[in-house]
PyMOL commands that place a pseudoatom at each C-alpha (Angstrom):
pseudoatom trace, name=CA, resn=MET, resi=1, chain=A, elem=C, hetatm=0, pos=[-0.019, -0.010, 0.000]
pseudoatom trace, name=CA, resn=SER, resi=2, chain=A, elem=C, hetatm=0, pos=[1.371, 3.420, -0.929]
pseudoatom trace, name=CA, resn=LEU, resi=3, chain=A, elem=C, hetatm=0, pos=[1.630, 6.365, 1.409]
pseudoatom trace, name=CA, resn=ALA, resi=4, chain=A, elem=C, hetatm=0, pos=[-1.137, 8.140, -0.501]
pseudoatom trace, name=CA, resn=GLU, resi=5, chain=A, elem=C, hetatm=0, pos=[-3.422, 5.142, -0.048]
pseudoatom trace, name=CA, resn=LEU, resi=6, chain=A, elem=C, hetatm=0, pos=[-2.576, 5.069, 3.686]
pseudoatom trace, name=CA, resn=LYS, resi=7, chain=A, elem=C, hetatm=0, pos=[-3.472, 8.710, 3.970]
pseudoatom trace, name=CA, resn=ASN, resi=8, chain=A, elem=C, hetatm=0, pos=[-6.735, 8.293, 2.130]
pseudoatom trace, name=CA, resn=GLU, resi=9, chain=A, elem=C, hetatm=0, pos=[-7.730, 5.270, 4.199]
pseudoatom trace, name=CA, resn=SER, resi=10, chain=A, elem=C, hetatm=0, pos=[-6.770, 7.090, 7.407]
pseudoatom trace, name=CA, resn=ALA, resi=11, chain=A, elem=C, hetatm=0, pos=[-8.912, 10.084, 6.498]
pseudoatom trace, name=CA, resn=ALA, resi=12, chain=A, elem=C, hetatm=0, pos=[-11.900, 7.733, 5.974]
pseudoatom trace, name=CA, resn=LEU, resi=13, chain=A, elem=C, hetatm=0, pos=[-11.581, 6.199, 9.461]
pseudoatom trace, name=CA, resn=ARG, resi=14, chain=A, elem=C, hetatm=0, pos=[-13.994, 7.137, 12.265]
pseudoatom trace, name=CA, resn=ALA, resi=15, chain=A, elem=C, hetatm=0, pos=[-12.740, 9.725, 14.723]
pseudoatom trace, name=CA, resn=ASP, resi=16, chain=A, elem=C, hetatm=0, pos=[-12.011, 7.094, 17.441]
pseudoatom trace, name=CA, resn=GLU, resi=17, chain=A, elem=C, hetatm=0, pos=[-10.095, 4.975, 14.965]
pseudoatom trace, name=CA, resn=GLN, resi=18, chain=A, elem=C, hetatm=0, pos=[-8.085, 8.035, 13.868]
pseudoatom trace, name=CA, resn=ARG, resi=19, chain=A, elem=C, hetatm=0, pos=[-7.166, 8.754, 17.505]
pseudoatom trace, name=CA, resn=GLU, resi=20, chain=A, elem=C, hetatm=0, pos=[-6.052, 5.109, 17.965]
pseudoatom trace, name=CA, resn=LEU, resi=21, chain=A, elem=C, hetatm=0, pos=[-3.973, 5.290, 14.812]
pseudoatom trace, name=CA, resn=ALA, resi=22, chain=A, elem=C, hetatm=0, pos=[-2.425, 8.607, 15.891]
pseudoatom trace, name=CA, resn=ALA, resi=23, chain=A, elem=C, hetatm=0, pos=[-1.510, 7.108, 19.245]
pseudoatom trace, name=CA, resn=PHE, resi=24, chain=A, elem=C, hetatm=0, pos=[0.031, 4.089, 17.529]
pseudoatom trace, name=CA, resn=LEU, resi=25, chain=A, elem=C, hetatm=0, pos=[2.111, 6.308, 15.170]
pseudoatom trace, name=CA, resn=THR, resi=26, chain=A, elem=C, hetatm=0, pos=[3.196, 8.456, 18.133]
pseudoatom trace, name=CA, resn=VAL, resi=27, chain=A, elem=C, hetatm=0, pos=[4.459, 5.432, 19.969]
pseudoatom trace, name=CA, resn=ILE, resi=28, chain=A, elem=C, hetatm=0, pos=[6.405, 4.279, 16.899]
pseudoatom trace, name=CA, resn=ARG, resi=29, chain=A, elem=C, hetatm=0, pos=[7.960, 7.723, 16.480]
pseudoatom trace, name=CA, resn=MET, resi=30, chain=A, elem=C, hetatm=0, pos=[8.867, 7.895, 20.165]
pseudoatom trace, name=CA, resn=LYS, resi=31, chain=A, elem=C, hetatm=0, pos=[10.495, 4.464, 20.087]
pseudoatom trace, name=CA, resn=GLN, resi=32, chain=A, elem=C, hetatm=0, pos=[12.523, 5.396, 17.025]
pseudoatom trace, name=CA, resn=SER, resi=33, chain=A, elem=C, hetatm=0, pos=[13.709, 8.636, 18.583]
pseudoatom trace, name=CA, resn=GLY, resi=34, chain=A, elem=C, hetatm=0, pos=[14.483, 7.119, 21.988]
pseudoatom trace, name=CA, resn=GLU, resi=35, chain=A, elem=C, hetatm=0, pos=[11.822, 9.251, 23.728]
pseudoatom trace, name=CA, resn=TRP, resi=36, chain=A, elem=C, hetatm=0, pos=[9.806, 6.113, 24.639]
pseudoatom trace, name=CA, resn=ASP, resi=37, chain=A, elem=C, hetatm=0, pos=[12.315, 4.996, 27.236]
pseudoatom trace, name=CA, resn=ASP, resi=38, chain=A, elem=C, hetatm=0, pos=[12.306, 8.442, 28.828]
pseudoatom trace, name=CA, resn=ALA, resi=39, chain=A, elem=C, hetatm=0, pos=[8.473, 8.519, 28.897]
pseudoatom trace, name=CA, resn=THR, resi=40, chain=A, elem=C, hetatm=0, pos=[8.068, 5.038, 30.319]
pseudoatom trace, name=CA, resn=THR, resi=41, chain=A, elem=C, hetatm=0, pos=[10.929, 4.851, 32.813]
pseudoatom trace, name=CA, resn=ILE, resi=42, chain=A, elem=C, hetatm=0, pos=[10.264, 5.925, 36.379]
pseudoatom trace, name=CA, resn=PRO, resi=43, chain=A, elem=C, hetatm=0, pos=[13.204, 8.000, 37.577]
pseudoatom trace, name=CA, resn=GLU, resi=44, chain=A, elem=C, hetatm=0, pos=[14.964, 7.003, 40.767]
pseudoatom trace, name=CA, resn=VAL, resi=45, chain=A, elem=C, hetatm=0, pos=[14.159, 9.524, 43.448]
pseudoatom trace, name=CA, resn=THR, resi=46, chain=A, elem=C, hetatm=0, pos=[16.863, 9.870, 46.007]
pseudoatom trace, name=CA, resn=THR, resi=47, chain=A, elem=C, hetatm=0, pos=[15.595, 12.957, 47.827]
pseudoatom trace, name=CA, resn=ARG, resi=48, chain=A, elem=C, hetatm=0, pos=[12.247, 14.378, 48.772]
pseudoatom trace, name=CA, resn=GLU, resi=49, chain=A, elem=C, hetatm=0, pos=[13.402, 17.936, 48.200]
pseudoatom trace, name=CA, resn=GLY, resi=50, chain=A, elem=C, hetatm=0, pos=[10.710, 19.828, 46.351]
pseudoatom trace, name=CA, resn=TRP, resi=51, chain=A, elem=C, hetatm=0, pos=[7.936, 17.337, 47.206]
pseudoatom trace, name=CA, resn=VAL, resi=52, chain=A, elem=C, hetatm=0, pos=[4.535, 18.661, 48.177]
pseudoatom trace, name=CA, resn=SER, resi=53, chain=A, elem=C, hetatm=0, pos=[2.475, 16.925, 50.822]
pseudoatom trace, name=CA, resn=LEU, resi=54, chain=A, elem=C, hetatm=0, pos=[-0.908, 15.504, 49.767]
pseudoatom trace, name=CA, resn=ASN, resi=55, chain=A, elem=C, hetatm=0, pos=[-2.594, 17.893, 52.245]
pseudoatom trace, name=CA, resn=ASP, resi=56, chain=A, elem=C, hetatm=0, pos=[-0.838, 20.902, 50.719]
pseudoatom trace, name=CA, resn=ALA, resi=57, chain=A, elem=C, hetatm=0, pos=[-1.749, 19.771, 47.215]
pseudoatom trace, name=CA, resn=LYS, resi=58, chain=A, elem=C, hetatm=0, pos=[-5.403, 19.469, 48.218]
pseudoatom trace, name=CA, resn=ILE, resi=59, chain=A, elem=C, hetatm=0, pos=[-5.381, 22.976, 49.662]
pseudoatom trace, name=CA, resn=VAL, resi=60, chain=A, elem=C, hetatm=0, pos=[-3.943, 24.360, 46.476]
pseudoatom trace, name=CA, resn=ALA, resi=61, chain=A, elem=C, hetatm=0, pos=[-6.463, 22.424, 44.311]
pseudoatom trace, name=CA, resn=ILE, resi=62, chain=A, elem=C, hetatm=0, pos=[-9.328, 23.775, 46.382]
pseudoatom trace, name=CA, resn=ARG, resi=63, chain=A, elem=C, hetatm=0, pos=[-8.095, 27.342, 46.738]
pseudoatom trace, name=CA, resn=PRO, resi=64, chain=A, elem=C, hetatm=0, pos=[-5.669, 28.223, 43.894]
pseudoatom trace, name=CA, resn=ALA, resi=65, chain=A, elem=C, hetatm=0, pos=[-3.473, 31.246, 44.512]
pseudoatom trace, name=CA, resn=ASP, resi=66, chain=A, elem=C, hetatm=0, pos=[-4.692, 34.526, 43.169]
pseudoatom trace, name=CA, resn=ARG, resi=67, chain=A, elem=C, hetatm=0, pos=[-3.086, 35.507, 39.914]
for i in range(1, 67): cmd.bond("trace and resi %d" % i, "trace and resi %d" % (i + 1))
show_as sticks, trace
zoom trace
């Protein structure tokens, strides 16, 4: 199948199928570029510096700071 045929077939897909195809192509591109490993690897945390407590996060979510 040619690229033009793939594009035409893709354009004819339902919206949910297009989203699934877009996600699939994004994963392929990320794996080729090496970004997939960065996105799917949990970094090792050695310090809690900069962490926010759950209670503090709830307060901010309920009453965001004035801008």
